[in-house]
TISEMAR-226514 format. One record per residue (C-alpha): residue in three letters; x, y, z. Coordinates in steps of 0.5 Angstrom, whole numbers, plus 2048, in hexadecimal, padded with zeros to 3 digits. Last residue first. Layout:
<tikol ALA&x X&y Y&z Z>
...
END
This chain:
<tikol UNK&x 781&y 806&z 7C0>
<tikol UNK&x 789&y 806&z 7BE>
<tikol UNK&x 78C&y 801&z 7BA>
<tikol UNK&x 790&y 7FC&z 7BD>
<tikol UNK&x 78D&y 7F6&z 7BA>
<tikol UNK&x 788&y 7F5&z 7BF>
<tikol UNK&x 787&y 7FC&z 7BF>
<tikol UNK&x 782&y 7FC&z 7B9>
<tikol UNK&x 77E&y 7F6&z 7BA>
<tikol UNK&x 778&y 7F8&z 7BE>
<tikol UNK&x 776&y 7F6&z 7C5>
<tikol UNK&x 775&y 7FD&z 7C7>
<tikol UNK&x 778&y 7FC&z 7CE>
<tikol UNK&x 77E&y 7F7&z 7CC>
<tikol UNK&x 77F&y 7FC&z 7C6>
<tikol UNK&x 780&y 802&z 7CB>
<tikol UNK&x 784&y 7FE&z 7D0>
<tikol UNK&x 789&y 7FC&z 7CB>
<tikol UNK&x 78A&y 7F5&z 7C9>
<tikol UNK&x 78F&y 7EF&z 7CA>
<tikol UNK&x 78C&y 7ED&z 7D1>
<tikol UNK&x 790&y 7EE&z 7D7>
<tikol UNK&x 796&y 7F2&z 7D3>
<tikol UNK&x 791&y 7F6&z 7CF>
<tikol UNK&x 78E&y 7F8&z 7D6>
<tikol UNK&x 795&y 7FA&z 7D8>
<tikol UNK&x 797&y 7FE&z 7D3>
<tikol UNK&x 790&y 802&z 7D3>
<tikol UNK&x 791&y 803&z 7DA>
<tikol UNK&x 798&y 806&z 7D9>
<tikol UNK&x 795&y 80A&z 7D4>
<tikol UNK&x 790&y 80D&z 7D8>
<tikol UNK&x 795&y 810&z 7DD>
<tikol UNK&x 796&y 80F&z 7E4>
<tikol UNK&x 793&y 808&z 7E5>
<tikol UNK&x 790&y 806&z 7EB>
<tikol UNK&x 78A&y 802&z 7E9>
<tikol UNK&x 785&y 808&z 7EB>
<tikol UNK&x 789&y 80D&z 7E6>
<tikol UNK&x 788&y 808&z 7E1>
<tikol UNK&x 781&y 807&z 7E2>
<tikol UNK&x 780&y 80F&z 7E2>
<tikol UNK&x 784&y 80F&z 7DB>
<tikol UNK&x 780&y 809&z 7D8>
<tikol UNK&x 779&y 80D&z 7DA>
<tikol UNK&x 775&y 809&z 7DF>
<tikol UNK&x 76E&y 806&z 7DD>
<tikol UNK&x 770&y 801&z 7D8>
<tikol UNK&x 76E&y 7FB&z 7DC>
<tikol UNK&x 773&y 7F7&z 7D7>
<tikol UNK&x 779&y 7FC&z 7D8>
<tikol UNK&x 778&y 7FC&z 7E0>
<tikol UNK&x 778&y 7F4&z 7E0>
<tikol UNK&x 77E&y 7F4&z 7DC>
<tikol UNK&x 782&y 7F9&z 7E0>
<tikol UNK&x 780&y 7F6&z 7E7>
<tikol UNK&x 782&y 7EF&z 7E5>
<tikol UNK&x 789&y 7F2&z 7E2>
<tikol UNK&x 78A&y 7F6&z 7E8>
<tikol UNK&x 789&y 7F1&z 7ED>
<tikol UNK&x 78D&y 7EC&z 7E9>
<tikol UNK&x 793&y 7F1&z 7E9>
<tikol UNK&x 792&y 7F3&z 7F0>
<tikol UNK&x 792&y 7EB&z 7F2>
<tikol UNK&x 799&y 7EA&z 7EE>
<tikol UNK&x 79C&y 7F0&z 7F1>
<tikol UNK&x 79A&y 7EE&z 7F8>
<tikol UNK&x 79D&y 7E7&z 7F6>
<tikol UNK&x 79B&y 7E0&z 7F4>
<tikol UNK&x 79D&y 7D8&z 7F6>
<tikol UNK&x 79A&y 7D8&z 7FC>
<tikol UNK&x 7A0&y 7D8&z 800>
<tikol UNK&x 7A2&y 7DE&z 7FC>
<tikol UNK&x 79C&y 7E1&z 7FF>
<tikol UNK&x 79E&y 7DF&z 806>
<tikol UNK&x 7A5&y 7E2&z 805>
<tikol UNK&x 7A2&y 7E9&z 802>
<tikol UNK&x 79D&y 7E9&z 808>
<tikol UNK&x 7A2&y 7E8&z 80D>
<tikol UNK&x 7A7&y 7ED&z 80A>
<tikol UNK&x 7A1&y 7F2&z 80A>
<tikol UNK&x 7A0&y 7F1&z 812>
<tikol UNK&x 79A&y 7EE&z 814>
<tikol UNK&x 793&y 7F0&z 817>
<tikol UNK&x 78F&y 7EF&z 810>
<tikol UNK&x 78D&y 7F6&z 810>
<tikol UNK&x 794&y 7F8&z 811>
<tikol UNK&x 797&y 7F3&z 80B>
<tikol UNK&x 792&y 7F7&z 807>
<tikol UNK&x 794&y 7FD&z 808>
<tikol UNK&x 79C&y 7FB&z 808>
<tikol UNK&x 79A&y 7F8&z 801>
<tikol UNK&x 798&y 7FE&z 7FE>
<tikol UNK&x 790&y 800&z 7FD>
<tikol UNK&x 78D&y 800&z 7F7>
<tikol UNK&x 789&y 806&z 7F6>
<tikol UNK&x 781&y 809&z 7F7>
<tikol UNK&x 781&y 810&z 7F8>
<tikol UNK&x 77F&y 812&z 7FE>
<tikol UNK&x 778&y 811&z 803>
<tikol UNK&x 77A&y 80A&z 805>
<tikol UNK&x 775&y 806&z 800>
<tikol UNK&x 77A&y 805&z 7FA>
<tikol UNK&x 779&y 7FF&z 7F6>
<tikol UNK&x 781&y 7FF&z 7F4>
<tikol UNK&x 782&y 7FE&z 7FC>
<tikol UNK&x 77E&y 7F8&z 7FC>
<tikol UNK&x 781&y 7F5&z 7F6>
<tikol UNK&x 788&y 7F6&z 7FA>
<tikol UNK&x 786&y 7F3&z 801>
<tikol UNK&x 782&y 7ED&z 7FD>
<tikol UNK&x 789&y 7EB&z 7F9>
<tikol UNK&x 78D&y 7EC&z 800>
<tikol UNK&x 788&y 7E7&z 804>
<tikol UNK&x 788&y 7E2&z 7FE>
<tikol UNK&x 790&y 7E2&z 7FE>
<tikol UNK&x 790&y 7E1&z 805>
<tikol UNK&x 78C&y 7DB&z 804>
<tikol UNK&x 785&y 7D8&z 807>
<tikol UNK&x 782&y 7DF&z 807>
<tikol UNK&x 77B&y 7DC&z 805>
<tikol UNK&x 77C&y 7DF&z 7FE>
<tikol UNK&x 777&y 7DC&z 7F9>
<tikol UNK&x 77A&y 7DA&z 7F2>
<tikol UNK&x 775&y 7DC&z 7ED>
<tikol UNK&x 773&y 7D7&z 7E8>
<tikol UNK&x 76E&y 7D4&z 7EC>
<tikol UNK&x 76B&y 7DB&z 7EE>
<tikol UNK&x 76B&y 7DD&z 7E6>
<tikol UNK&x 768&y 7D6&z 7E4>
<tikol UNK&x 763&y 7D7&z 7E6>
<tikol UNK&x 760&y 7DE&z 7E9>
<tikol UNK&x 759&y 7DB&z 7E9>
<tikol UNK&x 75B&y 7D4&z 7EC>
<tikol UNK&x 75F&y 7D7&z 7F2>
<tikol UNK&x 759&y 7DC&z 7F3>
<tikol UNK&x 754&y 7D6&z 7F3>
<tikol UNK&x 759&y 7D2&z 7F7>
<tikol UNK&x 75A&y 7D7&z 7FD>
<tikol UNK&x 752&y 7D7&z 7FD>
<tikol UNK&x 752&y 7CF&z 7FE>
<tikol UNK&x 757&y 7CF&z 803>
<tikol UNK&x 75E&y 7CF&z 804>
<tikol UNK&x 763&y 7CD&z 80A>
<tikol UNK&x 765&y 7C6&z 809>
<tikol UNK&x 768&y 7C2&z 80E>
<tikol UNK&x 770&y 7C1&z 80E>
<tikol UNK&x 771&y 7B9&z 80F>
<tikol UNK&x 774&y 7B9&z 808>
<tikol UNK&x 779&y 7BE&z 80A>
<tikol UNK&x 77D&y 7BA&z 80E>
<tikol UNK&x 77F&y 7B6&z 808>
<tikol UNK&x 784&y 7BB&z 806>
<tikol UNK&x 783&y 7BD&z 7FE>
<tikol UNK&x 784&y 7B9&z 7F8>
<tikol UNK&x 783&y 7BB&z 7F0>
<tikol UNK&x 782&y 7B6&z 7EA>
<tikol UNK&x 782&y 7B7&z 7E3>
<tikol UNK&x 781&y 7B3&z 7DD>
<tikol UNK&x 781&y 7AD&z 7E0>
<tikol UNK&x 786&y 7A7&z 7DF>
<tikol UNK&x 786&y 7A5&z 7E6>
<tikol UNK&x 78A&y 7AA&z 7E8>
<tikol UNK&x 78B&y 7B0&z 7E3>
<tikol UNK&x 791&y 7B0&z 7DE>
<tikol UNK&x 794&y 7B6&z 7DA>
<tikol UNK&x 793&y 7BC&z 7DE>
<tikol UNK&x 794&y 7BE&z 7E5>
<tikol UNK&x 791&y 7C3&z 7E9>
<tikol UNK&x 794&y 7C6&z 7F0>
<tikol UNK&x 78F&y 7CA&z 7F4>
<tikol UNK&x 78B&y 7D0&z 7F4>
<tikol UNK&x 786&y 7CD&z 7EF>
<tikol UNK&x 786&y 7D3&z 7EA>
<tikol UNK&x 78C&y 7D6&z 7EC>
<tikol UNK&x 790&y 7CF&z 7EA>
<tikol UNK&x 78C&y 7CF&z 7E4>
<tikol UNK&x 78E&y 7D5&z 7E1>
<tikol UNK&x 795&y 7D3&z 7E1>
<tikol UNK&x 793&y 7CD&z 7DC>
<tikol UNK&x 790&y 7D2&z 7D7>
<tikol UNK&x 794&y 7CF&z 7D1>
<tikol UNK&x 791&y 7C8&z 7D3>
<tikol UNK&x 795&y 7C3&z 7D6>
<tikol UNK&x 792&y 7BC&z 7D3>
<tikol UNK&x 78C&y 7B9&z 7D5>
<tikol UNK&x 78A&y 7B4&z 7DB>
<tikol UNK&x 78A&y 7BA&z 7E0>
<tikol UNK&x 78C&y 7BA&z 7E7>
<tikol UNK&x 78A&y 7BE&z 7ED>
<tikol UNK&x 78E&y 7BF&z 7F4>
<tikol UNK&x 78C&y 7C0&z 7FB>
<tikol UNK&x 786&y 7C5&z 7FA>
<tikol UNK&x 784&y 7CA&z 7FF>
<tikol UNK&x 77D&y 7CA&z 801>
<tikol UNK&x 77A&y 7D1&z 801>
<tikol UNK&x 775&y 7D1&z 806>
<tikol UNK&x 76D&y 7D2&z 806>
<tikol UNK&x 76C&y 7CB&z 806>
<tikol UNK&x 768&y 7CA&z 800>
<tikol UNK&x 76C&y 7D0&z 7FC>
<tikol UNK&x 772&y 7CC&z 7FD>
<tikol UNK&x 770&y 7C6&z 7FA>
<tikol UNK&x 76D&y 7CA&z 7F5>
<tikol UNK&x 774&y 7CD&z 7F3>
<tikol UNK&x 777&y 7C7&z 7F3>
<tikol UNK&x 772&y 7C4&z 7EF>
<tikol UNK&x 772&y 7C9&z 7EA>
<tikol UNK&x 77A&y 7C9&z 7E9>
<tikol UNK&x 77A&y 7C2&z 7E8>
<tikol UNK&x 775&y 7C2&z 7E3>
<tikol UNK&x 778&y 7C8&z 7E0>
<tikol UNK&x 77F&y 7C5&z 7E0>
<tikol UNK&x 77C&y 7BF&z 7DD>
<tikol UNK&x 778&y 7C2&z 7D7>
<tikol UNK&x 77F&y 7C7&z 7D6>
<tikol UNK&x 783&y 7C0&z 7D5>
<tikol UNK&x 77E&y 7BD&z 7D0>
<tikol UNK&x 77D&y 7C3&z 7CC>
<tikol UNK&x 77F&y 7BF&z 7C6>
<tikol UNK&x 77B&y 7B9&z 7C8>
<tikol UNK&x 77E&y 7B2&z 7C6>
<tikol UNK&x 783&y 7B2&z 7CD>
<tikol UNK&x 77C&y 7B3&z 7D1>
<tikol UNK&x 77C&y 7AD&z 7D4>
<tikol UNK&x 777&y 7AE&z 7DA>
<tikol UNK&x 778&y 7AC&z 7E1>
<tikol UNK&x 778&y 7B4&z 7E3>
<tikol UNK&x 77A&y 7B5&z 7EA>
<tikol UNK&x 77A&y 7B5&z 7F2>
<tikol UNK&x 77F&y 7B2&z 7F7>
<tikol UNK&x 77E&y 7B3&z 7FE>
<tikol UNK&x 785&y 7B3&z 802>
<tikol UNK&x 787&y 7B0&z 809>
<tikol UNK&x 787&y 7A9&z 807>
<tikol UNK&x 784&y 7A8&z 800>
<tikol UNK&x 77D&y 7AB&z 800>
<tikol UNK&x 779&y 7AA&z 7F9>
<tikol UNK&x 775&y 7AE&z 7F4>
<tikol UNK&x 774&y 7AD&z 7ED>
<tikol UNK&x 770&y 7B1&z 7E8>
<tikol UNK&x 76E&y 7AD&z 7E1>
<tikol UNK&x 76B&y 7B3&z 7DD>
<tikol UNK&x 765&y 7B1&z 7D9>
<tikol UNK&x 765&y 7AB&z 7D4>
<tikol UNK&x 75F&y 7A8&z 7D8>
<tikol UNK&x 75C&y 7AD&z 7DD>
<tikol UNK&x 75B&y 7AA&z 7E4>
<tikol UNK&x 762&y 7AA&z 7E6>
<tikol UNK&x 762&y 7B2&z 7E6>
<tikol UNK&x 75D&y 7B1&z 7EC>
<tikol UNK&x 762&y 7AB&z 7EF>
<tikol UNK&x 768&y 7B0&z 7EF>
<tikol UNK&x 764&y 7B6&z 7F2>
<tikol UNK&x 761&y 7B1&z 7F8>
<tikol UNK&x 769&y 7AF&z 7FA>
<tikol UNK&x 76B&y 7B6&z 7F9>
<tikol UNK&x 765&y 7B9&z 7FE>
<tikol UNK&x 766&y 7B3&z 803>
<tikol UNK&x 76E&y 7B5&z 803>
<tikol UNK&x 76C&y 7BD&z 804>
<tikol UNK&x 767&y 7BC&z 80A>
<tikol UNK&x 760&y 7BB&z 80C>
<tikol UNK&x 75D&y 7BA&z 805>
<tikol UNK&x 757&y 7BE&z 804>
<tikol UNK&x 75A&y 7C3&z 7FE>
<tikol UNK&x 75D&y 7BD&z 7FA>
<tikol UNK&x 756&y 7BB&z 7F6>
<tikol UNK&x 755&y 7C3&z 7F5>
<tikol UNK&x 75C&y 7C3&z 7F2>
<tikol UNK&x 75B&y 7BD&z 7EE>
<tikol UNK&x 755&y 7C1&z 7EB>
<tikol UNK&x 758&y 7C7&z 7EA>
<tikol UNK&x 75E&y 7C3&z 7E6>
<tikol UNK&x 759&y 7C0&z 7E2>
<tikol UNK&x 755&y 7C6&z 7E0>
<tikol UNK&x 757&y 7C7&z 7D9>
<tikol UNK&x 758&y 7C0&z 7D6>
<tikol UNK&x 75F&y 7BD&z 7D6>
<tikol UNK&x 762&y 7BB&z 7CF>
<tikol UNK&x 765&y 7B4&z 7CE>
<tikol UNK&x 76D&y 7B3&z 7CD>
<tikol UNK&x 76E&y 7BA&z 7D0>
<tikol UNK&x 770&y 7C0&z 7CC>
<tikol UNK&x 769&y 7C3&z 7CA>
<tikol UNK&x 76A&y 7C9&z 7CF>
<tikol UNK&x 769&y 7C4&z 7D5>
<tikol UNK&x 763&y 7C7&z 7D7>
<tikol UNK&x 760&y 7C5&z 7D1>
<tikol UNK&x 75A&y 7C8&z 7CD>
<tikol UNK&x 760&y 7CA&z 7C8>
<tikol UNK&x 75E&y 7D2&z 7C7>
<tikol UNK&x 75B&y 7D2&z 7CE>
<tikol UNK&x 761&y 7CF&z 7D1>
<tikol UNK&x 766&y 7D4&z 7CC>
<tikol UNK&x 762&y 7DA&z 7CF>
<tikol UNK&x 763&y 7D8&z 7D6>
<tikol UNK&x 76B&y 7D6&z 7D5>
<tikol UNK&x 76C&y 7DD&z 7D1>
<tikol UNK&x 768&y 7E1&z 7D7>
<tikol UNK&x 76D&y 7DE&z 7DC>
<tikol UNK&x 773&y 7DF&z 7D8>
<tikol UNK&x 771&y 7E6&z 7D8>
<tikol UNK&x 770&y 7E7&z 7DF>
<tikol UNK&x 776&y 7E3&z 7E1>
<tikol UNK&x 77A&y 7E9&z 7DD>
<tikol UNK&x 77D&y 7E7&z 7D6>
<tikol UNK&x 784&y 7E6&z 7D4>
<tikol UNK&x 789&y 7E7&z 7CE>
<tikol UNK&x 790&y 7E5&z 7CD>
<tikol UNK&x 78F&y 7DF&z 7C9>
<tikol UNK&x 78C&y 7E4&z 7C3>
<tikol UNK&x 787&y 7E1&z 7BE>
<tikol UNK&x 781&y 7E0&z 7C3>
<tikol UNK&x 782&y 7E8&z 7C4>
<tikol UNK&x 77F&y 7E9&z 7BD>
<tikol UNK&x 778&y 7E7&z 7BF>
<tikol UNK&x 777&y 7ED&z 7C4>
<tikol UNK&x 774&y 7EA&z 7CB>
<tikol UNK&x 76E&y 7ED&z 7CD>
<tikol UNK&x 76B&y 7E7&z 7D0>
<tikol UNK&x 765&y 7E7&z 7CB>
<tikol UNK&x 769&y 7E9&z 7C5>
<tikol UNK&x 76E&y 7E3&z 7C6>
<tikol UNK&x 767&y 7DF&z 7C6>
<tikol UNK&x 765&y 7E3&z 7C0>
<tikol UNK&x 76B&y 7E1&z 7BC>
<tikol UNK&x 76B&y 7DA&z 7BE>
<tikol UNK&x 767&y 7D8&z 7B8>
<tikol UNK&x 765&y 7D1&z 7BB>
<tikol UNK&x 767&y 7CB&z 7B6>
<tikol UNK&x 767&y 7C6&z 7BB>
<tikol UNK&x 76F&y 7C5&z 7BB>
<tikol UNK&x 76F&y 7CD&z 7BC>
<tikol UNK&x 76B&y 7CC&z 7C2>
<tikol UNK&x 76F&y 7C7&z 7C5>
<tikol UNK&x 775&y 7CB&z 7C4>
<tikol UNK&x 773&y 7D2&z 7C7>
<tikol UNK&x 775&y 7D0&z 7CE>
<tikol UNK&x 77C&y 7CE&z 7CB>
<tikol UNK&x 77D&y 7D5&z 7C8>
<tikol UNK&x 77B&y 7D9&z 7CE>
<tikol UNK&x 77F&y 7D4&z 7D2>
<tikol UNK&x 785&y 7D6&z 7CE>
<tikol UNK&x 783&y 7DD&z 7CE>
<tikol UNK&x 786&y 7DD&z 7D5>
<tikol UNK&x 781&y 7DF&z 7DB>
<tikol UNK&x 782&y 7E5&z 7E0>
<tikol UNK&x 782&y 7E3&z 7E7>
<tikol UNK&x 77C&y 7E4&z 7EC>
<tikol UNK&x 77D&y 7E7&z 7F3>
<tikol UNK&x 77D&y 7DF&z 7E9>
END
C-alpha cells in the first residue's frame, strides 16, 4: 500500500473483533467488494481500496475505531479529535507528546509510549495484547498508522530504523518489512510493549506543515490515506515503483505499457547496472517491483470494473490472456473473472 496489495491474513484479522461481538461479517465484506470465499485461500489478496472500505465498515458496525480488537473500544471521532489537538504543535516531537497525553485521558484505552533514547525516537503501544487473538495485527496497525500520520504531518516520509513486536512471527512476516520499510522483529519488544518502532531523533524537530483543510481531507478519506505508503522519493525502489505506475497510467499519447529497466534507469540518470545494484542493496529487484505494480494495478482495475479483462492484460504487458490468468491465480489464488464478479465459481478452478 504507490500502494501495495494486502494479504487475506489482514482481512481475517480485521473481521475478528466484529465476529466476537456477534456482527454479521457478510455485509461488511460486501461493502468492501471482497468475495467471502477469498478468506479461505491464504494466497488471496485485496487492494488497499478494498481494505480501507472494509475497515470503515467494521468501525461503523462495532462503533469502535479499534475494530473491536482492543481491551476497550475507542469511540468514533476520538482519532480525529487527537489529530486536531496535535495540529497546532510546532514540531513533530511536540505533536507525539501531545498525542500520548490525549489518549492517556481514556481509561483502558490504548497506552501509547514515546521517548527519546540517544539519537533515536521510540514510539509504540504499551498494552499487553497477548490474550487478544488479533493482538499482533492490532499492534501492527497502530504503529503503521502512527508512522504514516507522523509522515503526513511533516510532509516527509520518515524512514524507520527498526520495528519490534511482542507476538510470534506471523505467516505474513515478509509483508511487514515491505509495510514498514525497515527490519522487523518478533517475539519480544522493549519494555514488554505490544509493538515499538524507532526513527532518527532529528525528525522530532521538523515543523508540521499541515492545516485544518488538509486534516479535513485526510479524515474524510481515512483510513485510506493512512494505510497508503506515501512515496516521497526517499528510496530508489520507490522511485522505480512510481515510474512503473506512472507508465501504466499512460498520458504520453501512446498506449500505456511498462518500461524496461534501461528506460527507468535513464529516467533516474543511472546505468542499468547501477540501478540493479541499488535495488539489490534495498532488498528488492526490478522484476519484483514490476510484478508488484502489475498485481496492484490488476486488482484495482478489476475492482473498478470499467476495463475489459483482455485490455487490462494487454496494458499490463501480457502477450496472451492465458499468461495473465496464470499470473493472477499465482498472485491471489483465484481468476480475474471471479475476482471481478465476487462470485464463488472460479475460486475453485471453474470458469466464470
